[in-house]
N, C-alpha and C positions, 0 to 999 in steps of 0.2 A: 668410788669404784675406780680402780687403776685403769690406765689407758690399755694395758695389756688384756686384763679382764674383759674390758669393753670389746676389744678386738675380737677376742676368742668368742664371746657372746654372738658378736655380729656375724662371725663367720659361722657359727653353728646355725643361726638363723637362716643365713643364705643357703646352707646345706640343706636344711629341712624344707625350705621352699623349693630348692631345686629338686629334691627327691619327690616332693608333693607334686610338682608339675609333671615329673616324668614317671609317676606312679603307674605300673601296669598291673592291672588285676587279672586273676585267672580268666580263662574263657570256659563257657559252659561245656561240660562233657558231652551232652547230648548234641549241641551245635557242632562240636568237633567230629563226633562220630557220623552225624548226617553228611558232613563235608569230605570225611577221609576214609570212613569205614566201608569196604566193600560188600561185606554181608555179616549178619549177626553170628553165623558160624565161625567168624574169624576171632571171637573173643572166646577164649577158653580158660577154664580154671586149671592151673597146674601147680602142683605143691603148694596150694594155697595163696597163689598169686593169680590175678586175672590178667592174662596175657593177650595181646594182638599178635595172632599168628595167621599168616596167610600161605596156604598150601595150593599149588597148581601143578599141572601136568599128570601124565598117567600114574596111577597108584603104584604099579608094579615096575616103574621105571627106575633107573639108578637114581639115587637121592643126593641133592645138593642142599646144604644148610648154609645160609646168608646171614652174615652178621655186621651190623652197621657200627659207625664210629660214635664218638661223643657228640651229643646233641642232635644226632640225626635220627633217622626212622627207618622202617623197611621200605620206605617209598624211594630211598636212594637208589634201589636195585630195580625199579619199575622196567626201565628199558631192558636191561639184561633178563629179567624174568620173562617177558614177552618173548624174547628170542630163544630162550632155552627151554620154556616149558612144553615144546613139542617132542623133546626127546627125553626130558629129565623130570623127575619129581622135585620141584622147586619148593623149598621150606624157607620162609622168611619170618622173623621175629622182631617185634620191638622190645628192647631190653626193658626190664622192669623200670617204671617211672619214666620211660621215654616214648615218643610217639603217643599211641593210643593204649600202650600197656599201663595198667594202674600201678601205682607205687607198691612196693612189697611191704606187706604188714609187718614183716619181722624186723624192718629197718635194715637189713643186711644187704649191702651192695658190693661185697667183696667179690673178687673174681672166683673165690672157691664156691660161693653160693650161686652165681651164675653158671659155672660149670655144672653143678648139680641140677639146676633147672634145666640146662641144655640136655642132660641125660634123661631127665623126666620126661621133656617133650618127645624126644625120640621113642621112649616107652610108650608114650601116650598115642604117638602116630604109628606104633609098631614097625618102626624103622630100625634096622640092625647096624648098617653102616652108611655113612655120608661121606661126600667130599665136602670139606668145610671151606667157605669162602669169606674171608673177613677184612674188612677196612679199618686201619688205624687201631682203636681199641678193640674193635671186632676181630683184627687180626691177631692181637695178643691172646684174645680169649680163644681163638681157632687153634693157635699152636699150643697153648696150655691144655686144651681139651685133648688134642692128640697126643700129648705126653702122658695125661692122667688116664685116657681111655683108648689106648692104641688099637685094641681090637674093633673099635667102633668107627675108625676113620680109614678111608681108602686113599686119600689124597688132600693136599692143602693148596689153597690159592691165597697167598698173603699180600694185600695191597697196602703198601706203606705201612707195615705193622708196627705197633707200639711195643715196648717191653724192655728195651735196654736203658739202663740209668741215664739221665740227662738233667739239665738244670732244674732244680727244684724237686727231683724225683731220685731217691736213693734207694738200694736195695735194703728191704727189711725195715723200712721207715715211711711211716705216713706222711704225706706232703703237708705243708702249711697252706690252708686255703685263706687267700687274702681278703680283707675287709671289702674290697671293691667286688669280689666274687660273691661274697655273702650278701651284698646289696641286691644282687640279681633276683633274690627272692621277692623284692619288691618293685623293682624298677627294670624293665627290659624293652625299652622303646624300639621300635622296628629299625630305625636307622642305625642304631648302635649294632644291631644284630647283623644287618647287612654289611657293616664295616668290618665285622669279625668273620664273615663269610667270604668276602671278595678275596683274601689271600689264599683260600683253599683252591682257587682256580688259577691255572696258569695263564689263561686270558680271562681276566674278570669281566669283561664285556658280555661273555657268555652267560653269566649269572643272571636269570631272569627274574622278574618280579613275582612271578607265580612261585618259583622255587623259594625265594626269600619269605613270601607270605606263608608257605607250607611249613617251613622251619619255625617261623615266628609263632604261628598258630599253635603247633604241636608242643612247643616249649612253654605255652601258657597253659596247658591241660592242667587240671587241678592236681597239685602235688609234684608236678614234673620238675619244676625248679629245685625244689628242696631234694629231691631224689638225685638230681644231676650234681648238686653240691655234695651230697653224702657220698655218692659213688666216687667223686674226685678225692674227698676227705679219707675215704676207706681204701683207696688204691696204695697197696702195699707191694711194691714190685719185688719179685724173686729173681736171682741171677739166672737169666735164661740159658746159659751155655750148658749146664748138665741136663737141662730138660730137652733142649733142642737136639742134643747129641743122641738121644734115645728115640727120636722120631723116625721110624723105618720107611715112611711112606714118601712118594715123590712130593716135592714141594715146588710150586711155581711162585717166585717173588715178582711182583708187578709194581713198578715205582714211576710215578711222574717225575721227569727230570726237573721240573719247575716246583716241586714240592717244597713249600716254605715251612710246613709244619713238622714233618719228620724228613730230614733231608736224605736225598738218594745214597749219600755216603754211608748211611746206616745199613745198607744192603750187605755190604762186605762182612759186618759181624755176623749176620745171619748165615751167609754162604759159608764162613769159616766154621761154623758150628753145626749145621745141618748136614746129615750123610748124603742125601740125595736132593740137591736143589738146582735150579736154573733160574737166571734173572733175565726179565725183560724190561727195558726202559722205554719210556714213552715221552718222546721229545715235545716240548711245548704244553704238556699237561701237568696239573698239579695234584693235590692231595686226594681229590674224589674223581679220578678219571672215569669211573662208571656213570657219573652224571654230567661230567664236562664234554666227553666225547664216547658215548657208549658202543658205538661201532667200531671204532679203532680200538679201543681198550678191551673189547671182548674177543677180538679175533685171536690173540695169543691164549686166552683162556679156554676158547673152544678147541683150539689145536691141542692144548695140554689135556683136556678132558678126554679127546679122542685117544690120546697116547695111553690113557690109563686102561683102556679095554674093559670098561665097567660093564658089569652084567646087571640083571634086574636085581632090585634090593630085596633080600630076604627079610621076613618079618623078624622082629626082634622077640626076644624071651627073656623072662626075669633071669638075672644072674649074669647076662652076657658081659664080657670085659673087653 
């Protein structure tokens, strides 16, 4: 046996030992639901997918629809929801295969499939129009929904939204998923997840053990890691410019100045293409300002919602566009 072959075999053995030592099994869905599910009514079957939806606030109040980012869950909005639900109907969802939502049996995690699910949720809840509030990937889904279903949206709040081409993400082309990312199916130790979460905060010291544990627990729900990887692999970006230009509703862009995931410089691309937008920057905050400083980050959102002069949400009806 050659020296190089011996070295290769040795490295493979070491890799297998390392993966074995760091192997991270799924957590029981019943355990996770006991820990993070508020009530059984929050699990709803929508278009063939068992989704985790949390709805609070007066049923006839203006409706807000909140969308989380990659690897997160509807719990990212907990503080905002508590502050908003006295005046608004607050709708939150875990994307399929994220949080407590089950994986999509179709295996389709494209934006188009998610937009259709959002429309189905609105029909299921009998909500005709919403203000969409989205963070990161949730921001991309929000503006894409507004472009596809303009009659269903009263306004947009985009928090560090994703959508423009960047390194590894080209228009019209699915990204390559690295072998290291594929390994996440088998190994996701808590300390590695914490290392990936800390840069999302302008001040990483604010990231608490409880928040890290919640992210880690929910990413270990059965099928969640596979769904996350499939969503990444099926993300085919479209050129945002023609879609953004036909969004007629007012848009609030909210950006943490210390955002290391989607830099604040990207805000200029949105402002250049949205007909009616305003930008509010948040000094010292990062990619998830709703978690890092919910009071300071919510203030401009509340003012924006007031400026929309929203009325009670009418019930939806089949065929609304």
